[in-house]
Structures are given as C-alpha cells and as structure tokens.
N, C-alpha and C positions, 0 to 999 in steps of 0.2 A: 181218422188220425189227423189229417190236416185241420179239420174243424177243432179238434182238441187242442192242437198247437196254437191255433188262433185265439182260443179262449184263454190259454195260459199267458200268451203275450199281452193280451188286453188287460188281464188282471195285474200283470207285472207293471205295465205302464201306469195303471191307476195307483199302484203302491209307490212308484218312483216320482209321481207328479210333485209332491211337496218338496222333494229333494232336488228338483231340477236346477235350482240356482247353484247348489253345492256342486252338482255334476259339471256345470258350465265352468265353474272356477277351477275344478280339477283338470278339465280338458285344457283350459288356458295355461295352467301350470305345466302340463305335459308339453304343450306347444313351446313354451318358453324354454323348457329344459332341452327340447330337441334343437331349437335354434341355437342354444348355447353350445351344443355339441357340434353343430354343423358350421357355425360362424367361423371358427378358425380355418376350416377347410375352404370356405368361400373367400376368406381374406387372402389366402395363397401365401406364397413365399417370395413375392417380388419385393425384395428389400434393396436399398441402395448399395452402391459399391464404395469401399473405402479407398484411400489413396493407393495408387499404382494399379487401379482397376482390379483389385482382388475381391471377388464376390463373397458376400457374407451369407452363410447358410441359414436355414430355418432355425429360429430360436423363439423363446417365450416372448421376446420383444415384438414378434409378428402378430401375436394374438390381439384381436379387437373385440372386447367383450362388453363395451359400453352400451351397444344396442340391446342385447339380451338382458343386461343388468337393468336397463331402463324399463324394459317390458316387465321384468320381474318386480320392479318397484311399483309399477302401475297395477300389476296383478295383486301384490300384497296390499296395496291401498284399497283396491276394490273388495278383496276378500275381508279385510279388516273392517271396512265400512258396512259390508253386508252382514257380517257375523258379529259386529261389535267386538272384534278381537283386538285388544290393546297390544299384544305382542306383534301381531301382523302390522298394525299401524305404526308401531315403533320401528319395525323393520324397514318401512318405506324410506325414510330419510337416509338410513344407513346404506341401502342399496343405491339410492340416488347419488350419495357422496362417493361411493366406490365407482359408480358409473362415470361421474365427473372426473375422478382421478384417472380412470382408465382411458377416458377420452383424451385427456392431456398427455398421458403416457404414450398413447398410440401415435401422437404427433411427433414423437422424438425422432423416429426414423426419417420422416419427411424433413425435419429441421436440419439434420446433419447430412442430407443427401449431397449438397454442393460443397461441403467442407473440404478444404485442402489438406487438413491434418486429421488423422484418426486418433483422437484423444483416448478412446477406449484401448486401442492397441498400445499406445505410448505408456499408459498408466497400468497396463496389464490387469485391467478390471472392466467389468460390465456394470452399467448403472442399474440399480434395482428398480422395481416398479415405482416406488415412491420417489426415487431419485429422478427417473425420467419425467414424472409428473411435475416435480419441483423445477427441473431445468426448463421445461416448456413454459410453465407458469411464470417463472422469474424473467425469462427472456421476453415474454409478452409484456410484462410490466415495465421492463427497462427500455423496450424499443417501440411498443405500441403498434402503429400501422406502418412503421418504417420498413421499406423494402430494400433488400441488398442491391448494391450497384457496383458495377465494374468500370464506371465512367470516371476517369481521373479528375480531381479538382485541380485546376491550374494554379500553380503556386508562384509567389514572388519572393525576392530576397531583398532585405533591407539591412543596413548597418545598424548594429545595436547602439542605442544612445548611451548605454551604461558601460559596456565592455569593449575597449578598443580592439579592432580586428575581428570581432565576432559578428556573424550574420544571423539574422532571425527570419524565419519563413512566415509568410502571410498569404492570404487568399489574393490572387492576382486581380487587380483592378486597373482602371485606366490611369496611366501615368507611372505605373510601377515597373520595376525591372523584372522581367521573367526569371524564374528559377533556373539557374544554369551553373553546373559544377565545373570547376577547373580541370585541367589535365592531371595525369597521374603524378607529374612533378610537383603539383600543388597539394597532393595528398588529401583530397577532400574527405571529410568525415561528417556524418550527420549524427548529432546528439538528439535522440528522440525522447520526449518527456511529456508529462501531462501535469498541468498546474492543479494538482489535488493536494491541498495542504502545502506546506513549505518543503517537506522532505524530498520529494521527487525532483523539484526544481533545484534544490540545494545540491543534490548529487549531480544533476545535469550541469550546473555551473562548475562544479569541481572537475568533472570530466572535460568540460570545455577548456578550462584553464590549462590542463595538461596537453590537450590537442593543440591549442594555440602555442604552447611552449615548444611543441615538436615541429612547429612550422606548418601545420595543416590548415587548409581552408576549412573553417569550422562553421557549421550551420546548426543553429539552435532551433529545433523543430518541435514546437509545443502544439500538440493536436488541438488544444482548446483555443489556440490563437487563430485557427483557420475557420473563419466564419462560415458555418455550414450546418445542415441538419444533423450530420454525423457528430460534430462538436457539441451540438445541443444534447445529444444522448449522454455524452460524458458529463456535461455540466449538471444534468439532473441527478446522475449517480453521485457526483461529488457533493451536491447539496444535501443529499440524504446522509452521506457519510459524516459530513461536518456537523449536521444536526445531532446525529447519534453520539458523536464524540462529546459535544457540549452537554447533552443531557446526562450522559454517563458521568462526566466530571462534576456537574453541578448537583445531581441528585444522589449519586453514590448508591450504597446498599444493593438492593436487588437489581436495579437498573444497571449499575456498574458491573455486576456479576454477569448479567445477560449479555451486555455489550462485550465484556471481556471474553466470554465463551465464543461469541460470534467472530471476534478477531483471530481466534485460534482454530476456526472450523474450515480452514482452507484446504479441504480434501479434494479428491479427484473430481467430485461433483462441482465444486467451486471452480476448478480449472475449466470444466466443460462449459459452465455458465459464462465465465470470462471470455473463453475462446469464441463462443457464439456471438458475443457483443463485438469482439475484435473483427469477426467476419464482416460486420456491418460498417467497420471503420476503414476498409481498404481504400476507398476513394481519397482519403487523406494522405496516403502514401504512394499512390500509383503514378504521380508525376515525377517521382525520383527514380533515376536509373537503378535497376535491380542489382547491379554489382557493386553499388555504393556501400561501404561499411556503415552499419547502423549500430550505435551504442545506445541501448534503450535503458532508461532509468525508471521505467514503469512497465510491468509485464504486458499491459494492454498494447503498448507500442510495439514491443517485441513480437507479440502474437499477431498483430495486424501486419507487420513486416513479413513474417514467415508465411502468413496466409496469402500475401501478395506475390510470394516467390522470391523474396530477397535471399541472396546466397551467403551474405557475410553479416550475420546478426549476432550481436553480443548483448546479453541481458545481465545487467548489474542487479543481483539479487539483494533485496532490501532486508533489513532486520537480521535477526540471528535465530529465528524460529523456523524450522523446516516444515514446509507445507506445499502441496502441489500448486496452490494458488499463485505462488511467486515464480514458478518455473515456466520457461518458454520452450516447448518441444521444437526441435529443429534449429535451435540457437546454441551458442556456447554460453552456458550459465556460469558467471563468475560469482564467487561468494567471498565474504569478508573474513570468516573465521573457520578454524578446523572443525569445531563441533557441528556447525551447519553443513559443512562439506561431508562429514561422516554420515549425518542423519539423512541428507538428501541422497547420498549414494546408497544407503540402506533401503530407501524407498524404491529403488530400482531405476534411477536415472542413468542412462548409458554413460560409461566412463568418458567417452569423447565429448559429451554434452556438459560436463561440469569440471570446473577448475577452481583452486584456491588462489585468490589474487591479493587480498589485503583490504584495508579499510578505504572507503570512499572519502577522500579528503582533498581540499584545494591545494594547488601547487605552491602558492605563496606561503601557506601555513606550514607545509611539509619542508620547504626549502629553509625556513627560519626556525626550525624546531630547536636546534642547539642554542641559538642566541636567546630565544624567547624563554626557554626553560631556565637558562642560567640567570636571566633577569629576574624571574620569579623566585629562584632560590636566594638571590641576593636581597630581594625585597623582604623575604622572611627573616634573613639574617639582620637586616637593618630595622626590624620591628615596624615596618610601614603598615598603614591600614590595609586590611584585607579587602581586595576588590572582588565583588561578586557580580557576575553577568547572569541575569535572569531573563531569558527570552520566552515568549509564548509561541505555541505552535500555529500552523496555518489554519487549523480548524477553529481557532479562537476559543479553545477549551481552557481549563485550568484556572479560571478566574477565582473560584472559591479557594483553591489551595494557595495560589500565589498571594492573594490578599491576606490570608491568614499568616503566611510566611513573613510578609512585610510587617504586619503588626507585631509578630513575635520578635522581629529583628530591631524593633524600635529602640530598646536600650543600647544596643550595640551601635546603631547609626548615630544616635544623639551623643554618645560618648566619643564619637570619632574613631571607633575601632574598625568600622566596616564602611566601605563605599559601595553603593549599589548602582549598577548600570541596568536599567529596566527597559527591555525592548517590547513595546506593545504591538509592534508590527503595523499592519494597516487596518487593525480592528478598532473601530470607534468605541465599541462597548467596553473593550479592555482598557483603552485610554481613560475613559470616563470612570471606570471602577478604580483604576490606580490613582487617579487624581483625588477621588473622594477618600480613598483609604489614607493616602499621604496627608491630606488635609486634616483628617481625624487624628493623625499622629503629630500635628503641629508643624508639618513640613510643607512649604509653599514656594512658588517661584518668586514671590515678592520679597521673601526674607533675604537679608544680606548676610546672614550667618552661614558659615561653611557647613555647619552640621544640620541646621533647620532649613536651609535653602535648597532649591531644586533648579536644575537647568533642563530646559526642554530643547531637544534637537529634532528638527523635522525635515532635513534634507540630506542626501547622500554626501554632498560636499561638506556639510557640517559634521557628518560622521567621520569622514576622512581627516578633516582638520583636528577633530577631537583625538583620534588615534595617533596622529603625528605628534601632537603635544605630549601625549603619554609615553610614546616610544622615546621621546627626547628627554624623559626623566621628570616631567612635570606631573602634578596631581590634578584630578578633576576640580573644577571650580567649586562645586558643591558636593555634599555627601550623597545626594541622589541625582542621577542623570536619567531623564525619561526620554526615550526615543520613540517617536510616533510619526507615522507617514500616511500620505494619501495614496501613494503608488505602491505597487506590489514588489517591484525589484528592490528598492531600498529596505523594505521590510525583511526580505530574505538575506540580502548581502550584509546588512548591519551586524548580524550575529557573527558572521564569518570574520568581519573586520575587527570587531571587538574581542573576539576570542584570542587574538594575539596579545592583547594588552590587559587581559583579566588574569587574576590569580586563580579563580575557581569558576567554572561554568556550571550553573545550577539549572538543569533542564530535565524534562522528562526523558527517559531513555529511548529516544527515537534515533534518527540518523546521527544526531549530535553525540550519542554515546560512543561513537567510533572516532571522534575527533582527538587529535594529539594535544589535549588540554586537560589539566587536572579537573575532575568532575565530581560534583555532588549530584547523583542521579535521583531526582525527586519523583513524586508520585506519577505512575504511568497512566496513560489513557489507552487502554486495550491490553489484555493479558500477554499478547505476543511481545510487548516491549520489555517485559521482565527479563527475557533472555538476552536482550541487548545490554541491560545493566550487568547481567552476569558476565558477559563477555568483557565488558569494561573493567570489572573487578578482577577477573582472571588475568587481564593484560597489565594490571597494576596501575592503570592511569585514572581510575575512578572508583567510587563507592558502589556498594550494592544499592538496590532501590530503597529510598527513604520515603515512607508513605505518610508520615505525620509531620506537621509544621514544627512542633516542639522538638522532635527528634532532629529535624533539619538544622534548627538553631544550635542544638548540642554539637552537631558535626561542625558547624561554622566556628563555634567557640574552640573546639578541639583543634581545628586546622589553624586557628589564629595563635593559640597558646603553645601548641606542640609543633615545632618546625619540622620534625621528622615526618609527619604525615604528608605534607605537600612536597617536601624534599624527595621522599621516596617516589611519589607519583611522577614528579618531574624527571627523576633519574630513570624510572621505568620507560617514560616516553622517549628519552634520548636513546636508550638501549634498544627499544622496540624499533625506532627509526632505522637503526643500523641493520636490523634484520629485514627491513622492507615491509613492516606490518602496515604502515600508512600509505603504501604505494599502490593501492588497488586501482585507482584511476590511471596511473601511469602504466600499469600492466595492461589495462583495457585498451588504451590508445595504441600501445605497441602491438598488441594482438590484432587490432583492427587494421593497422598498416600491413601486418604480415598476411592476413587473410585476403586483403585487397591486392596483394602483390606489389605494394609500394616499396617494400624493403625485404631483403632476404635475412635480416638479422633475427636472431631468436628473441622472443618476447622476454621482458624482465622476469626474473625468477620470482616465484611466489614466496611469501614469508615462511620461515621455517620454525620460528619459536614465537611464543606469545609474550613472554616476560622474563626478565633476568631473575636468577635465584636471589633470595633475600641477602645472602652474604655479599654478592656482587653489588647489589644496590647500596648496601651500607658503605662499601669501599668507595664507590663512585661519589656518594654524598660527601664523604670525608675529603676526597680529592678535590671536589668542587669547592668545598669550604676553604 
C-alpha cells in the first residue's frame, strides 16, 4: 500500500510540473490575502488622544493596508507578466495608487497627535479615507520638511510710520524695543492679520481705528512681517492664491469656474488643513502674553492663537458665505450679516462661539456717514459729474475687466459726465495696463484738457491732499486720476480715504462690499464673493453683481441720469448706520475689552435690521431734498 501511494504521488507531481508557476502565484496571492487580514491586528489600536486626554477608540482610521496592497500590486504585476494577462497588468497601477493613498491616509493620526484642538469633534465629522490622504498630502506640500516648534520668536514693537498711535510688531533685532504690553489701564489689544491680498489688512486697519478710538494700546501684528521660516510658509501659500486669482480673472471660462468652485469648497477638511498649518505658526504668537485679547482678521491667526492657548480670541469672519474654513474653534466668531450667522449656526457651531456684529468698516468712515451721504445727495441734485472709484484687489487680478470697463466709459469721460479715480495699488503690471488703456483712449498726463488729461498721485500725502480738496467742494483737476504706489500701506489706505469723496465705489464684491458707500459691485474673483454682493443689495447700499463691462456702463448711466438710484442707496446707508450695521469693528473692540476684563460694560449691541423699507427710504429722500 505505501508503494502504491508513492507511485500515485510521483505521477501527480509529474502532472503538476508544467503548472508550478501558476501554483506559486496562487500561493503568493493567498499569502497577500492573509497578510491583509492580519495587518489590522498587527497595527493595533494605539491611536493618539484628543484634547482633554479623551482616548479615541478603534476605528477604520487605524487600518494600515498600504503594505498588503503594495504586495498585491507586485503579485498582480508578476502574474500579469507571467501569463501575459492585460487585466492583471492594468490592476497593478490601481493597487499601487490605492496603496499610496492609504499610506498618506495612515499618517493622519500621527499628524494630529500633538494638536491642541480636535477639529473632528468640533465639526461633528470624521474625515473619509480620501480626506485623510488629502490632508496629509496638502500639509506636506505646504510645509515641506518644516518641523513644529514651541520656541517663541522674540518680537519687537515699532511705531507705525503711517497711523499715529499704532504700534507694529517685528522680529526682534539689535537696537529694537522688545515687545512689551502696557497695563490693563492702557487696554492693550493685538490686531492679528496676514498680508494676503488687501482684504485682511483693510479689515485689520478698520479694527485698529476703533481700538485707537477707544484709547487702547493697539499692536498691529502681521504674521508675514515677522521674518522667519514660519512666515515663509504663509508667503508661499499667498503666492499660489494670488496666481490662481489672476489666472481665473484673465482666462475666464473653465478656469474661472474651477477657481470659483475652489473658493466655495471650504468644508471641514479645509478647516483641518488650515489648522494643521496654524499649528506650525505658533512661534509667531508665543511671545505675546496669553491673556491678551486677540482680534484676528484672518482665520490662520485665530487658529494659531487658539493653538497657543490664548483665552481671549475674536475672529472676524470674512465674506458672507458660510463655510468651515473661515471659522476658528475656541474663539468668538463675529459675523457681518444675519444670513451668514444663520448658516454657520446651522452647520453646528456652538452658540457661544458665534455672534452677529455688523460690517467691518473704518471708524472715520462710519463717524462721517451722515455728512458724506448728504454731500452725495446734494451732488446729484446739482447735476455734478458722477465720481467713480475703481480700485483693484491685492492679488492684482481684474486687469481684463477693468480695462474693458474703462474703454466702455470713454464717451462718458470725454463728455465730462464721469470722473474716474483709479487705484492701481502697488501692482506695477496694473499701472502699466491702465496707462496703455488710457493712452489708447486719448487720455494722458501731458494733456492740459480737464477731460483728456490725467493726474497721477503716488504718495499717501498726495492722496490726503486730494481728498481734502474734494471735501472742501473742489473738483479733481482732471477727468481721470490714477493712484499708483511703491509701498503696500498707501495701496490699501487710498481706497478707504477716497471712499468718503466718491459718489460710487466700483469694486469686486470683496470686503469693500460691506462699506457704507453706494456701490456698483462688479465682476467677482471667486464664487464666494457673489454672496457679499447679495448682502450689499439686501442692505440697500449697493447693486447685485455686474459681470459684464457693458452692463456696468449701463448702471453708471442710470445712476447719473436717475437721481433716485443713488439717493436711495445713500438714504439706506444713513438708516443702516442708525441700526449699527456698520459697527462690526466697534463691537469687536468692546467685546475684546470685556473678555480681557478691561471694562464691565456690555459690548455694543449687534445690528437688528438690514435696510429700511422702501416707503421710509422715499420719505427720507424727500426730507433730505
């Protein structure tokens, strides 16, 4: 019997010899499958703890399948090569791609181990497999080999050369005064911002004006102004954003649609990505006492402050479109309008973390609303030329639209019906484009004619002198005044100064859509800005978004010929001001004082209405006339 068995086994081996390769592949496949089943058990459940040392239990996030997936890809490649199997060869790159994604996703837990804030708990959500891979990949792209640090960067304080009484923070160097806040009697407040475009800086200067008005020691803390590797991380992100904005504005079409969708994709995953970057920025904040009130005009500043353990953080939420990206967990998030307040509340932000404050506007502009609006109404009654202020944004986009707008305005400018104040900011390419366009229209600096001539202003003192003349009742020397600068501050401040002496502000619906000035909201750069134009229209102080240059000219002609359009906007602004709609920064400063214990007074009440009814507006216009 044993001899018979041996003969059968020998015969079987001879039959199986040609199929040995196939058998090896089958065995390897079984091994891979076994490893895939065992790998999660080997990985274990040792996951990091979230804030307050609450352990996180086992979840699918703990699985690490990239090793078995990689083996599976190798097995598929070997089998496909051996058997000339196209399906198996095609399966190889797919398995490798999934392995790469899983490798990235598996690093998510390690990435958030040292986080101070649990974003998952705050947003009531868990990132998906793809989200985890995306967060880790984007964080790697934005930070490279940068390592987190808890070593404070020593700061210095310098008096602002532009704003009396304002201090600006810098990286401490020899000969500089170290950063030192005053006593509680001096009510120190830090206005934290990032110079990304003009918007965040503009809001920061608005908040600073109210803090200075309240007698606070006010420190303007721009993270980009602190020379450091951490600031370099922000600068690289800003460069990418500015380039995307310019490409979307110039190319339009599909590129504009893609960019627009990106600006509206600030979901919980975007907040997670932003927070991970903020964790790397902590050295920029750690030299400031942690009980200091921080008013942040960029969510990155607020997130970095919360990550550092600051206890009195206020985040001024930008725009009017609700998304997680603009929220700072652990801070009081102030919003400008009721719609944004409702939508953010619906997303699940705790009631204690969100309040309606009002629009972010400079103190000087708000204090003079009545006088400036009455002046505009009188100018329309006197049939004066219509003054248009056309500023460009900090990213330097809009060249294509604004040049088209200027060309379409040519008949109105040459006829003396319209005066244009054009702010090119500190963008050399915009100044060049505007000069070329105006030259093609027959308008130049050398012309002595009021309608074909042009004045160029290139200093902040020149801007102030220009505004003083106009507030005194004079008209601009020429039909077109071009403002262009080498420095950043005049580029931002000029629009604020000119807003008081213009009849209409023609700008994309960014932070300027919330200003107490009649507005023609022109083509947006990013879909999120459309909601700011909607807020402006609902408040009665501006138009809906106007996306084509020809339509913008039609609006200009209607505003010039029909006094009721601008009279209604000015009347709405006056009535809105009585309701506190433009007092957002005032509310923020008073809240900061209260949180820091500087005063026991209740913060200013938030706005209660957005615009007067049409009947009231008509009555007020008649009374003003």
